[in-house]
ZATIDREN-219557 format. One record per residue (C-alpha): x, y, z. Coordinates in steps of 0.1 Angstrom, whole numbers, plus 5000, padded with zeros to 4 digits. Last residue first. Example, Ala and Ser with C-alpha at 12.3 -4.5 7.8 and 13.67 -1.06 7.14 Angstrom:
# ZATIDREN-219557
+------+------+------+
!    x !    y !    z !
+------+------+------+
! 5137 ! 4989 ! 5071 !
! 5123 ! 4955 ! 5078 !
+------+------+------+
//
This chain:
# ZATIDREN-219557
+------+------+------+
!    x !    y !    z !
+------+------+------+
! 5322 ! 4939 ! 5136 !
! 5320 ! 4924 ! 5101 !
! 5296 ! 4947 ! 5082 !
! 5266 ! 4937 ! 5062 !
! 5247 ! 4961 ! 5039 !
! 5214 ! 4948 ! 5026 !
! 5189 ! 4946 ! 4997 !
! 5161 ! 4922 ! 4999 !
! 5158 ! 4891 ! 4976 !
! 5136 ! 4896 ! 4946 !
! 5104 ! 4876 ! 4944 !
! 5093 ! 4846 ! 4924 !
! 5120 ! 4834 ! 4901 !
! 5110 ! 4801 ! 4883 !
! 5127 ! 4771 ! 4899 !
! 5103 ! 4746 ! 4883 !
! 5102 ! 4730 ! 4918 !
! 5078 ! 4756 ! 4931 !
! 5077 ! 4790 ! 4948 !
! 5111 ! 4804 ! 4941 !
! 5134 ! 4829 ! 4958 !
! 5153 ! 4855 ! 4938 !
! 5189 ! 4867 ! 4936 !
! 5203 ! 4886 ! 4905 !
! 5203 ! 4923 ! 4909 !
! 5213 ! 4951 ! 4886 !
! 5199 ! 4934 ! 4854 !
! 5164 ! 4939 ! 4866 !
! 5172 ! 4976 ! 4864 !
! 5173 ! 4973 ! 4826 !
! 5197 ! 4971 ! 4797 !
! 5229 ! 4977 ! 4817 !
! 5258 ! 4982 ! 4794 !
! 5291 ! 4964 ! 4787 !
! 5281 ! 4937 ! 4811 !
! 5297 ! 4923 ! 4843 !
! 5294 ! 4955 ! 4864 !
! 5256 ! 4956 ! 4859 !
! 5243 ! 4990 ! 4870 !
! 5220 ! 5006 ! 4895 !
! 5242 ! 5003 ! 4926 !
! 5233 ! 4991 ! 4961 !
! 5214 ! 4958 ! 4956 !
! 5237 ! 4938 ! 4978 !
! 5264 ! 4949 ! 5003 !
! 5292 ! 4931 ! 5019 !
! 5318 ! 4945 ! 5044 !
! 5350 ! 4932 ! 5060 !
! 5361 ! 4906 ! 5035 !
! 5397 ! 4896 ! 5040 !
! 5424 ! 4897 ! 5014 !
! 5405 ! 4919 ! 4989 !
! 5405 ! 4921 ! 4951 !
! 5398 ! 4884 ! 4946 !
! 5363 ! 4887 ! 4961 !
! 5345 ! 4853 ! 4964 !
! 5308 ! 4849 ! 4969 !
! 5288 ! 4819 ! 4981 !
! 5250 ! 4818 ! 4983 !
! 5230 ! 4797 ! 5007 !
! 5194 ! 4788 ! 5011 !
! 5187 ! 4760 ! 4986 !
! 5224 ! 4752 ! 4984 !
! 5256 ! 4763 ! 4967 !
! 5242 ! 4793 ! 4948 !
! 5272 ! 4810 ! 4933 !
! 5277 ! 4847 ! 4933 !
! 5301 ! 4869 ! 4912 !
! 5315 ! 4897 ! 4933 !
! 5317 ! 4934 ! 4925 !
! 5343 ! 4954 ! 4944 !
! 5338 ! 4978 ! 4973 !
! 5364 ! 5001 ! 4988 !
! 5361 ! 5003 ! 5026 !
! 5399 ! 5002 ! 5032 !
! 5396 ! 4972 ! 5055 !
! 5382 ! 4950 ! 5028 !
! 5351 ! 4955 ! 5006 !
! 5325 ! 4932 ! 4990 !
! 5298 ! 4937 ! 4963 !
! 5268 ! 4916 ! 4953 !
! 5243 ! 4929 ! 4928 !
! 5250 ! 4914 ! 4894 !
! 5254 ! 4877 ! 4885 !
! 5225 ! 4868 ! 4862 !
! 5192 ! 4854 ! 4873 !
! 5201 ! 4833 ! 4903 !
! 5178 ! 4810 ! 4921 !
! 5172 ! 4804 ! 4958 !
! 5151 ! 4774 ! 4970 !
! 5116 ! 4760 ! 4970 !
! 5106 ! 4789 ! 4992 !
! 5137 ! 4809 ! 5002 !
! 5121 ! 4827 ! 5032 !
! 5154 ! 4827 ! 5050 !
! 5189 ! 4833 ! 5037 !
! 5225 ! 4822 ! 5043 !
! 5254 ! 4841 ! 5029 !
! 5287 ! 4823 ! 5026 !
! 5317 ! 4845 ! 5023 !
! 5352 ! 4842 ! 5006 !
! 5381 ! 4866 ! 5007 !
! 5394 ! 4854 ! 5041 !
! 5368 ! 4831 ! 5056 !
! 5335 ! 4849 ! 5062 !
! 5302 ! 4834 ! 5074 !
! 5271 ! 4856 ! 5070 !
! 5236 ! 4851 ! 5085 !
! 5199 ! 4856 ! 5079 !
! 5197 ! 4876 ! 5047 !
! 5160 ! 4879 ! 5036 !
! 5143 ! 4860 ! 5007 !
! 5115 ! 4878 ! 4989 !
! 5077 ! 4881 ! 4994 !
! 5045 ! 4860 ! 4993 !
! 5058 ! 4825 ! 5000 !
! 5035 ! 4803 ! 5020 !
! 5004 ! 4810 ! 5040 !
! 4981 ! 4840 ! 5037 !
! 4978 ! 4856 ! 5071 !
! 4954 ! 4885 ! 5060 !
! 4975 ! 4913 ! 5075 !
! 5011 ! 4902 ! 5071 !
! 5009 ! 4877 ! 5043 !
! 4981 ! 4892 ! 5022 !
! 4994 ! 4927 ! 5028 !
! 5028 ! 4917 ! 5014 !
! 5011 ! 4901 ! 4985 !
! 4991 ! 4932 ! 4977 !
! 5022 ! 4953 ! 4976 !
! 5038 ! 4927 ! 4953 !
! 5008 ! 4930 ! 4930 !
! 5010 ! 4968 ! 4929 !
! 5047 ! 4967 ! 4921 !
! 5042 ! 4940 ! 4895 !
! 5016 ! 4961 ! 4878 !
! 5034 ! 4995 ! 4882 !
! 5061 ! 4989 ! 4856 !
! 5059 ! 5024 ! 4842 !
! 5085 ! 5039 ! 4865 !
! 5082 ! 5076 ! 4874 !
! 5116 ! 5090 ! 4883 !
! 5128 ! 5080 ! 4848 !
! 5155 ! 5106 ! 4842 !
! 5129 ! 5134 ! 4842 !
! 5094 ! 5118 ! 4837 !
! 5067 ! 5143 ! 4832 !
! 5076 ! 5152 ! 4796 !
! 5066 ! 5118 ! 4782 !
! 5068 ! 5124 ! 4745 !
! 5090 ! 5095 ! 4737 !
! 5087 ! 5070 ! 4765 !
! 5115 ! 5070 ! 4791 !
! 5136 ! 5040 ! 4784 !
! 5170 ! 5057 ! 4782 !
! 5165 ! 5072 ! 4816 !
! 5160 ! 5038 ! 4831 !
! 5126 ! 5031 ! 4847 !
! 5123 ! 5011 ! 4879 !
! 5119 ! 4975 ! 4891 !
! 5145 ! 4950 ! 4904 !
! 5147 ! 4967 ! 4938 !
! 5109 ! 4965 ! 4943 !
! 5105 ! 4951 ! 4978 !
! 5071 ! 4955 ! 4997 !
! 5066 ! 4968 ! 5032 !
! 5046 ! 4959 ! 5063 !
! 5028 ! 4976 ! 5092 !
! 5003 ! 4965 ! 5119 !
! 5028 ! 4970 ! 5147 !
! 5056 ! 4994 ! 5143 !
! 5094 ! 4993 ! 5142 !
! 5095 ! 4969 ! 5113 !
! 5077 ! 4993 ! 5089 !
! 5099 ! 5023 ! 5099 !
! 5130 ! 5002 ! 5095 !
! 5119 ! 4990 ! 5060 !
! 5112 ! 5026 ! 5049 !
! 5145 ! 5037 ! 5063 !
! 5164 ! 5010 ! 5044 !
! 5146 ! 5020 ! 5012 !
! 5155 ! 5056 ! 5020 !
! 5191 ! 5044 ! 5023 !
! 5192 ! 5028 ! 4988 !
! 5173 ! 5057 ! 4973 !
! 5198 ! 5083 ! 4985 !
! 5228 ! 5064 ! 4973 !
! 5215 ! 5055 ! 4938 !
! 5200 ! 5090 ! 4932 !
! 5200 ! 5097 ! 4894 !
! 5198 ! 5059 ! 4889 !
! 5163 ! 5055 ! 4903 !
! 5155 ! 5020 ! 4914 !
! 5122 ! 5011 ! 4930 !
! 5113 ! 5027 ! 4964 !
! 5099 ! 5004 ! 4991 !
! 5061 ! 5007 ! 4990 !
! 5049 ! 5009 ! 5025 !
! 5018 ! 4990 ! 5037 !
! 5002 ! 5006 ! 5068 !
! 4973 ! 4991 ! 5088 !
! 4951 ! 5012 ! 5111 !
! 4953 ! 4992 ! 5144 !
! 4952 ! 5023 ! 5166 !
! 4921 ! 5034 ! 5148 !
! 4907 ! 5068 ! 5157 !
! 4913 ! 5080 ! 5121 !
! 4931 ! 5111 ! 5133 !
! 4951 ! 5091 ! 5159 !
! 4961 ! 5065 ! 5134 !
! 4970 ! 5092 ! 5109 !
! 4993 ! 5110 ! 5134 !
! 5010 ! 5078 ! 5145 !
! 5016 ! 5067 ! 5109 !
! 5030 ! 5101 ! 5101 !
! 5054 ! 5101 ! 5131 !
! 5067 ! 5067 ! 5121 !
! 5073 ! 5080 ! 5086 !
! 5093 ! 5109 ! 5102 !
! 5114 ! 5085 ! 5123 !
! 5122 ! 5063 ! 5093 !
! 5128 ! 5093 ! 5070 !
! 5153 ! 5112 ! 5091 !
! 5186 ! 5103 ! 5074 !
! 5168 ! 5094 ! 5041 !
! 5160 ! 5131 ! 5035 !
! 5129 ! 5133 ! 5014 !
! 5125 ! 5138 ! 4976 !
! 5118 ! 5102 ! 4966 !
! 5100 ! 5094 ! 4999 !
! 5065 ! 5084 ! 4990 !
! 5043 ! 5053 ! 4983 !
! 5021 ! 5046 ! 5013 !
! 4991 ! 5021 ! 5010 !
! 4969 ! 5028 ! 5040 !
! 4946 ! 5005 ! 5059 !
! 4913 ! 4988 ! 5066 !
! 4892 ! 5019 ! 5062 !
! 4865 ! 5037 ! 5082 !
! 4857 ! 5072 ! 5070 !
! 4860 ! 5096 ! 5099 !
! 4894 ! 5109 ! 5088 !
! 4881 ! 5116 ! 5053 !
! 4882 ! 5155 ! 5056 !
! 4916 ! 5153 ! 5075 !
! 4933 ! 5134 ! 5046 !
! 4930 ! 5156 ! 5015 !
! 4929 ! 5193 ! 5026 !
! 4945 ! 5194 ! 5060 !
! 4969 ! 5165 ! 5051 !
! 4980 ! 5184 ! 5020 !
! 4990 ! 5215 ! 5039 !
! 5003 ! 5198 ! 5070 !
! 5036 ! 5217 ! 5069 !
! 5047 ! 5239 ! 5040 !
! 5084 ! 5235 ! 5049 !
! 5107 ! 5261 ! 5063 !
! 5122 ! 5237 ! 5087 !
! 5110 ! 5201 ! 5084 !
! 5143 ! 5183 ! 5088 !
! 5131 ! 5163 ! 5118 !
! 5095 ! 5160 ! 5126 !
! 5080 ! 5171 ! 5159 !
! 5060 ! 5201 ! 5146 !
! 5048 ! 5178 ! 5117 !
! 5034 ! 5154 ! 5143 !
! 5012 ! 5180 ! 5160 !
! 5002 ! 5196 ! 5127 !
! 4989 ! 5164 ! 5112 !
! 5014 ! 5150 ! 5086 !
! 5010 ! 5149 ! 5049 !
! 5029 ! 5181 ! 5041 !
! 5058 ! 5169 ! 5062 !
! 5063 ! 5138 ! 5040 !
! 5074 ! 5158 ! 5010 !
! 5052 ! 5165 ! 4980 !
! 5063 ! 5166 ! 4944 !
! 5033 ! 5148 ! 4931 !
! 5000 ! 5146 ! 4950 !
! 4981 ! 5118 ! 4968 !
! 4947 ! 5107 ! 4980 !
! 4935 ! 5077 ! 4960 !
! 4907 ! 5060 ! 4979 !
! 4908 ! 5024 ! 4968 !
! 4879 ! 4999 ! 4973 !
! 4879 ! 4961 ! 4972 !
! 4848 ! 4939 ! 4969 !
! 4855 ! 4902 ! 4976 !
! 4868 ! 4874 ! 4954 !
! 4898 ! 4866 ! 4976 !
! 4927 ! 4862 ! 4952 !
! 4912 ! 4882 ! 4923 !
! 4899 ! 4910 ! 4945 !
! 4933 ! 4914 ! 4963 !
! 4951 ! 4914 ! 4929 !
! 4928 ! 4939 ! 4913 !
! 4930 ! 4962 ! 4943 !
! 4968 ! 4963 ! 4942 !
! 4967 ! 4968 ! 4905 !
! 4943 ! 4997 ! 4909 !
! 4962 ! 5014 ! 4937 !
! 4996 ! 5012 ! 4920 !
! 4981 ! 5023 ! 4887 !
! 4964 ! 5053 ! 4903 !
! 4933 ! 5062 ! 4882 !
! 4929 ! 5078 ! 4847 !
! 4929 ! 5046 ! 4827 !
! 4909 ! 5028 ! 4854 !
! 4879 ! 5053 ! 4851 !
! 4874 ! 5051 ! 4813 !
! 4882 ! 5014 ! 4812 !
! 4859 ! 5003 ! 4840 !
! 4862 ! 4999 ! 4878 !
! 4830 ! 5010 ! 4895 !
! 4832 ! 5047 ! 4905 !
! 4829 ! 5065 ! 4938 !
! 4824 ! 5102 ! 4937 !
! 4829 ! 5125 ! 4907 !
! 4865 ! 5111 ! 4901 !
! 4884 ! 5141 ! 4914 !
! 4865 ! 5142 ! 4947 !
! 4864 ! 5169 ! 4973 !
! 4862 ! 5159 ! 5009 !
! 4846 ! 5184 ! 5033 !
! 4858 ! 5193 ! 5068 !
! 4890 ! 5211 ! 5060 !
! 4919 ! 5214 ! 5084 !
! 4937 ! 5248 ! 5081 !
! 4963 ! 5261 ! 5056 !
! 4946 ! 5240 ! 5028 !
! 4961 ! 5223 ! 4998 !
! 4947 ! 5207 ! 4967 !
! 4946 ! 5173 ! 4949 !
! 4910 ! 5161 ! 4944 !
! 4904 ! 5129 ! 4963 !
! 4899 ! 5100 ! 4939 !
! 4875 ! 5071 ! 4946 !
! 4876 ! 5037 ! 4930 !
! 4854 ! 5006 ! 4935 !
! 4865 ! 4970 ! 4925 !
! 4839 ! 4942 ! 4928 !
! 4818 ! 4955 ! 4899 !
! 4847 ! 4948 ! 4876 !
! 4853 ! 4963 ! 4842 !
! 4890 ! 4963 ! 4836 !
! 4893 ! 4942 ! 4805 !
! 4902 ! 4971 ! 4781 !
! 4925 ! 4987 ! 4807 !
! 4944 ! 4954 ! 4813 !
! 4947 ! 4950 ! 4776 !
! 4962 ! 4985 ! 4772 !
! 4986 ! 4980 ! 4801 !
! 5019 ! 4991 ! 4786 !
! 5002 ! 5019 ! 4765 !
! 5017 ! 5030 ! 4732 !
! 5007 ! 5065 ! 4722 !
! 5030 ! 5080 ! 4748 !
! 5061 ! 5064 ! 4732 !
! 5082 ! 5032 ! 4736 !
! 5057 ! 5016 ! 4760 !
! 5038 ! 5038 ! 4784 !
! 5023 ! 5036 ! 4819 !
! 5005 ! 5069 ! 4819 !
! 4971 ! 5053 ! 4813 !
! 4974 ! 5033 ! 4845 !
! 4979 ! 5066 ! 4863 !
! 5008 ! 5078 ! 4884 !
! 4991 ! 5090 ! 4917 !
! 5012 ! 5066 ! 4939 !
! 5043 ! 5075 ! 4919 !
! 5034 ! 5112 ! 4922 !
! 5033 ! 5115 ! 4960 !
! 5019 ! 5097 ! 4990 !
! 4987 ! 5080 ! 4999 !
! 4965 ! 5052 ! 4985 !
! 4938 ! 5047 ! 5011 !
! 4927 ! 5012 ! 5015 !
! 4892 ! 4996 ! 5017 !
! 4882 ! 4959 ! 5020 !
! 4846 ! 4951 ! 5013 !
! 4810 ! 4962 ! 5016 !
! 4792 ! 4974 ! 4985 !
! 4766 ! 5001 ! 4977 !
! 4748 ! 5001 ! 4944 !
! 4724 ! 5030 ! 4954 !
! 4726 ! 5059 ! 4978 !
! 4691 ! 5073 ! 4985 !
! 4684 ! 5105 ! 5004 !
! 4652 ! 5107 ! 5023 !
! 4627 ! 5132 ! 5036 !
! 4598 ! 5122 ! 5059 !
! 4598 ! 5144 ! 5090 !
! 4620 ! 5120 ! 5110 !
! 4647 ! 5121 ! 5084 !
! 4657 ! 5091 ! 5063 !
! 4691 ! 5082 ! 5048 !
! 4684 ! 5053 ! 5025 !
! 4712 ! 5029 ! 5018 !
! 4710 ! 5003 ! 4990 !
! 4730 ! 4971 ! 4986 !
! 4741 ! 4953 ! 4954 !
! 4775 ! 4943 ! 4969 !
! 4786 ! 4919 ! 4996 !
! 4814 ! 4911 ! 5022 !
! 4798 ! 4908 ! 5056 !
! 4783 ! 4938 ! 5075 !
! 4793 ! 4954 ! 5109 !
! 4766 ! 4975 ! 5124 !
! 4761 ! 5010 ! 5110 !
! 4768 ! 5042 ! 5130 !
! 4748 ! 5073 ! 5122 !
! 4764 ! 5108 ! 5124 !
! 4745 ! 5140 ! 5119 !
! 4751 ! 5177 ! 5116 !
! 4728 ! 5207 ! 5113 !
! 4730 ! 5217 ! 5149 !
! 4720 ! 5182 ! 5160 !
! 4705 ! 5156 ! 5137 !
! 4701 ! 5123 ! 5156 !
! 4710 ! 5087 ! 5149 !
! 4694 ! 5054 ! 5141 !
! 4702 ! 5021 ! 5123 !
! 4678 ! 5001 ! 5102 !
! 4684 ! 4966 ! 5088 !
! 4667 ! 4951 ! 5057 !
! 4668 ! 4918 ! 5039 !
! 4659 ! 4920 ! 5002 !
! 4686 ! 4895 ! 4992 !
! 4706 ! 4923 ! 4975 !
! 4707 ! 4941 ! 5009 !
! 4685 ! 4970 ! 5020 !
! 4702 ! 4992 ! 5046 !
! 4679 ! 5018 ! 5062 !
! 4698 ! 5047 ! 5078 !
! 4676 ! 5067 ! 5102 !
! 4678 ! 5103 ! 5113 !
! 4660 ! 5118 ! 5143 !
! 4651 ! 5154 ! 5149 !
! 4658 ! 5185 ! 5130 !
! 4661 ! 5193 ! 5093 !
! 4687 ! 5215 ! 5075 !
! 4710 ! 5184 ! 5072 !
! 4747 ! 5178 ! 5071 !
! 4770 ! 5148 ! 5070 !
! 4779 ! 5115 ! 5086 !
! 4777 ! 5078 ! 5078 !
! 4796 ! 5054 ! 5100 !
! 4813 ! 5020 ! 5101 !
! 4813 ! 4991 ! 5126 !
! 4836 ! 4964 ! 5113 !
! 4832 ! 4933 ! 5091 !
! 4832 ! 4952 ! 5058 !
! 4845 ! 4986 ! 5051 !
! 4821 ! 5006 ! 5030 !
! 4821 ! 5009 ! 4992 !
! 4804 ! 5035 ! 4972 !
! 4785 ! 5029 ! 4939 !
! 4763 ! 5059 ! 4946 !
! 4780 ! 5085 ! 4968 !
! 4797 ! 5090 ! 5001 !
! 4832 ! 5106 ! 5005 !
! 4816 ! 5140 ! 5000 !
! 4799 ! 5139 ! 5034 !
! 4762 ! 5131 ! 5034 !
! 4738 ! 5159 ! 5025 !
! 4702 ! 5154 ! 5035 !
! 4675 ! 5180 ! 5027 !
! 4693 ! 5191 ! 4995 !
! 4693 ! 5158 ! 4976 !
! 4656 ! 5151 ! 4984 !
! 4635 ! 5120 ! 4979 !
! 4602 ! 5124 ! 4997 !
! 4590 ! 5095 ! 5019 !
! 4555 ! 5082 ! 5025 !
! 4552 ! 5055 ! 5052 !
! 4570 ! 5077 ! 5077 !
! 4597 ! 5059 ! 5097 !
! 4586 ! 5057 ! 5133 !
! 4610 ! 5073 ! 5157 !
! 4637 ! 5062 ! 5182 !
! 4637 ! 5026 ! 5170 !
! 4664 ! 5006 ! 5188 !
! 4692 ! 4997 ! 5164 !
! 4717 ! 5022 ! 5177 !
! 4754 ! 5014 ! 5169 !
! 4776 ! 5034 ! 5192 !
! 4784 ! 5004 ! 5215 !
! 4800 ! 4986 ! 5186 !
! 4826 ! 5014 ! 5183 !
! 4855 ! 4991 ! 5179 !
! 4846 ! 4954 ! 5177 !
! 4874 ! 4943 ! 5154 !
! 4880 ! 4907 ! 5144 !
! 4900 ! 4900 ! 5112 !
! 4890 ! 4867 ! 5095 !
! 4900 ! 4870 ! 5059 !
! 4895 ! 4836 ! 5043 !
! 4927 ! 4816 ! 5038 !
! 4950 ! 4818 ! 5008 !
! 4973 ! 4788 ! 5007 !
! 5007 ! 4787 ! 4991 !
! 5033 ! 4759 ! 4989 !
! 5016 ! 4740 ! 4961 !
! 5009 ! 4773 ! 4943 !
! 4977 ! 4794 ! 4943 !
! 4955 ! 4768 ! 4960 !
! 4924 ! 4783 ! 4976 !
! 4917 ! 4774 ! 5012 !
! 4886 ! 4767 ! 5033 !
! 4888 ! 4775 ! 5069 !
! 4913 ! 4774 ! 5098 !
! 4945 ! 4793 ! 5097 !
! 4981 ! 4780 ! 5094 !
! 5009 ! 4801 ! 5110 !
! 5025 ! 4827 ! 5088 !
! 5055 ! 4818 ! 5066 !
! 5090 ! 4828 ! 5077 !
! 5111 ! 4859 ! 5076 !
! 5142 ! 4866 ! 5096 !
! 5167 ! 4894 ! 5094 !
! 5203 ! 4895 ! 5106 !
! 5234 ! 4915 ! 5098 !
! 5223 ! 4950 ! 5091 !
! 5241 ! 4983 ! 5085 !
! 5214 ! 5009 ! 5079 !
! 5196 ! 4992 ! 5108 !
! 5172 ! 4963 ! 5110 !
! 5164 ! 4960 ! 5147 !
! 5130 ! 4943 ! 5149 !
! 5143 ! 4909 ! 5139 !
! 5117 ! 4891 ! 5119 !
! 5094 ! 4866 ! 5134 !
! 5074 ! 4891 ! 5154 !
! 5072 ! 4912 ! 5123 !
! 5057 ! 4883 ! 5103 !
! 5031 ! 4876 ! 5130 !
! 5032 ! 4850 ! 5157 !
+------+------+------+
//
């Protein structure tokens, strides 16, 4: 039973019950991360398009081959140092001025070779490659029947995700600052970033009124992770990839396809955009046409989605569900996985961000093959915007992308890869009210709940006016709150406001919430508990 099957599907704006438990054990070798955690080998089976793989020789490859860049032009998503999705059938496509058969010869680091065949028709070709295990150091030769070839070197097979959305997905590692723009928060991570297992590809941000066939790259094709590339690449995407690579020791690729200041309608296919709510007078599908449609044939494992700051929370859950449906249709993968970044804090829009986070959770829970990560203790306060950072009004672009990317990776590890143990925060399970006192019971507490401060809980009586409540952890899975300002608690909320009511000033957004689960008996905070609104009906 998956995470979503174990959690209540109906998590509305006003929620009472959610359930989160560890995934079922899997067979295979394990790597100990914590005593409670086990990382199992990725064992996803997918035989889609296996019938399209042609291994039967339909022409004899000439002994003498002439290297030619112009004779064979694979799509722009393919280049040296590229990564292809492992353990599924994948495809190479592009253009050629030649006629007849086309072969793709795969030479592995061991020297072993496999050949796959296709046909050039009307200047276009597609060749399907049989599923390959995780590896790197491969070479692909695209060979025409009349003796021309195009060589793509240093090819890897691994896990690939598209990083989609707006500016916070595109925010670069080298834009994560300290006190000023000359002080980088992740300078050490940049310096130590060289890793042949991590491959990065940027799609050039631009729009198109009609679907475009050719992908344009902002990184000059695929690049191996290294300081000069990582510094200018999506911080969320990079830290996600780094965490997956570190935990599983496999190649990981990120295709960054995002643009700042965009709403969700611009990323939808036309059919879904026409059905979206609140999309009147919007520039529908313009970024989808230019930046997603051209890579729709590229086989990937999933999508990392970080967007929603400027969208209407009232419709966001339905609209995000429409986007997922449209992308799954375009990529011809009903099981295309989506991992949604729940928005961090942004004090300029407390109310809106809270309900967009709920909408993001609802959209994730209402669909198969989808998850979300929780980041309510992250965010950039306006007072902490780096001196010289003119692209960060009131802190809308948080710098703390490393924990955000790692949490996103952990949510994927649990839901998609079936990692065992505690990889996300505690979730409210039940509430018991007696007068002005309430006991809140949680699931997914790990080694037990722990409090870091007191802020985050609020309660209201019949008049609907909320007052802050000091919490007390009374057991491993239970928190008690008392609200002296009301006679009988009718509503409770957690993680709503971006301030600490028990301090003269709020130093950081981590001070706005207090409840975490733990992984071990040392009671160190692991992941923040999820926000909620509870109402006594």
